[in-house]
N, C-alpha and C positions, 0 to 999 in steps of 0.2 A: 503493500500500500504506500509506504513512503516514496518509493521510486515512481510509482504511477502518479502520485499527487504532483511530483515534480515534472514529469513528462507532460502531463495534461494541464499543468498550471492551475490546479484545483484550489479554490479558496475555502470551500467547506465540503465535508464529506459525510454522508449519512449511509449507514450500513443496516440492512435488515439482518438481525442476528437470530431469527426464528429457529433455524435448524443447525446452529453452530455446535451444539453438544451431541455429537454422534448422530446428527440428523434430526434430533427431537429436542426443541427447547434451547435454553441458554442458562449458563451458570454464572454466578458473580465473578469467578476467576476468569472465565472466557470473556465476559463483558469487559473486564479491566484490561485484558490482553488486546482486545479489538480497539478499545479507546487508546491504549498506549501505542498501537501501531499506526494511528493517524485518523481514526474515525472521530468526528465531532459529536455524533449522536447515533444511538442504536434504536431501531424500531423492532417491534415484535409482531405477533399474530396469534393464531388459534392455539399454538403450543406454548403460549407464554408461561403457563403454570405447570407445565410437565416436569419441571425441576423445582421442587418445593423450596429449595434454598433461595431461589431467585425472588419468590414472593416475600420472603423474610428480609431480603436485602434491598429491594428495588426502591423503597422510599428514601434510602440514603444517597441515591444518585439522581441528579437533575438532568442527566443526559441519556438515560435508558428509559424508553417509552413503552407502555403497553397500549393496546387499542383503547381509544377514548370512549368507545361505546360498550366497554365492559361495564359491569355493575359499578355504580358509584361507591359501593362499599369495598371494591377491590383496592389493594394497595397500588401505588404508583400513579402515573399521570399520562395523559395522552397528548400533551403539548409541551414542547421545550423551546427555549430561546437560547441560541448558541451564537458566539461571535465568529464571523468569518475572518480570514487572514488579514483583511484590511480594516477590521473593526466593525464592519456592517453586521447588524443583528439579523439572524436568520431564524424564522419560525419553522419548526418541524412538527407536523401533526401526523398521528398514527390512528387509523380507523380500520375496523374489520368489516368485510362484506357480510351481507345477511343471506344471500342466495347460496344454498348448499353448505352453509357454515352455521356454527352455533354462537351467534352473536347475541348479546343481551338486548340490544335495541338496534334499529336500522341506522346505518351511518348518516342518512339524511336527517335523522332526528337530532344529531349533535354537531354536524359539520359547520353549520352557519355560525353558531355561537363560538366555536373554536376559532374560525377564521376571523371573526370580528375581534376576538380577544387578541389574536396575534397581530392584526392590523393596527391595533392601538400602539404597538411597539415597532413595527417594521412593515415594509412593502414586500419584502422577499420571504416567501412562504413556500415550503415544500410539503406536500401531502402524500403519505404512503398509504395506499388503499390495499390492504392485504385481503385479497378475495379470490374466489373460485371463478366467478362468472365474468367473462369479458364485457358483457352488456352492462353490468353494474358499474364496472370501472370506467367504461366510456361515458356512461350517463353522469357519474360523479364529476368526471373531468369537464364535461360540457356545462354542468351546473355551476362549476367553480370558475369557468373561463372568464378571465379578466380580473378575478379577485385574488388569485394566488399565482405564484410563479410557475409551479409544476405540480402535476398529479401523476405519480409513478405507481404502477401496480406491482405487487409482489404476490408470491404464494405458489404459482403453478410450476415453478422451476424451469419454465420454457420461455426463453427470450422472444418477444414478439417483434414483428417487422412494421410497426406502425408509429414509430417516433415522429412527432409532429408538433408544430406550433398552431394552436387553435385560433379562430378568427379574432378573439379579443386579447391575445397575447399570452395565454397559458400553455406551457409545454406539457405534453402528455405522452405516456407510453403505457400500454396495457399490462406488460410484465417485463421487469428488468432482467429476468432470467435467474440462473443459478451459479453461485460461486461454489465449485466443488467438482467431483469426478463425473465427467460426462460419458464415460464408458460404463453406463449404468442404466437403471430405470429410475429416473429423477433422484439419483444419488445412492440408490440401493443396489447391492450385488445383483446382477441380472438374473442368475439362476434362482435366487431366493424369491425375487419378485414374481417370476414366471410360475414357480411352484405354488406360491400363495394364490395366484389368480387361477391356475388350472385346477387346484384341489379344493380351495376354500378353507383349507386347514391353517389355523394361525401358525406363524413361524417367526422366530426372532430375526429381524433384519440386521444386516451388517452394512456399514458404509463401504461403498466401492472405492477403488484406488486409482483407476486409470483415467487418462486424459483430463487432468485437472485444469479448470479454467476459472478466471474471474470474469463475471459478467455484471453489467450495470448500465447506467445511462449518464451522459454528460449534458448538463444544461448550462447555457449562458444567459445572463439577463443584465438589464440596467438597474440603476438604483431605484427606478420607479417600480421594480418588481416584474416588469414585462419581459418575457423570455424572447430571445433573439435566435437561439439555436438549441436544438435537441437532437441527440444522436445516441445510438447504442454503443456500448463499449464491450469488447471481448478480448481478453488477454490470455494466451496460453501460459500455464505455469509449469 
């Protein structure tokens, strides 16, 4: 990450850490390693609480986010304000999709209030929509067009080919892809995934090892928060 930040001249970096702990969830130790490697904020998703120690720790960090449309009684937060390299404040918002997912409430129920809160501090706002359905991510990106800098989807592990600048200046990408082993079934050892699908019998999954890549998106914007460039990033590791 440090080398890539230099090569791409990155001012602020947000990482979705949803699958960092052997493919399921995130631990405090791994969160600290990701931040130390150069991430300015970490977002999560439907596996946020799969590692119980994270729920016990997350309130101590103002840079690790869980989806804002989790229960209001959940620990953690869904909005962070982090400084970019030049001192610009960047708002980072994390929401969970509701279609085919187990969200507490629909992201549309919370997103406007979160965006308004972030805009009181900055015009530069990134929204991570962790969701299964492409339609929901596209709908949210169009709803937010002109009010946030970028709406980037995560969760499916497959990088999409629709990086774009929308009519009112918001960058959008349906899914940023997967950082991990691509010689796999979305990160899992191929034979294990096939066995589970063919037989229906539960099996312990192991993380695959081959063809490791870092995938994501690069967005450029002005101080007004309007995006001027959005493209996918894929780096062989």
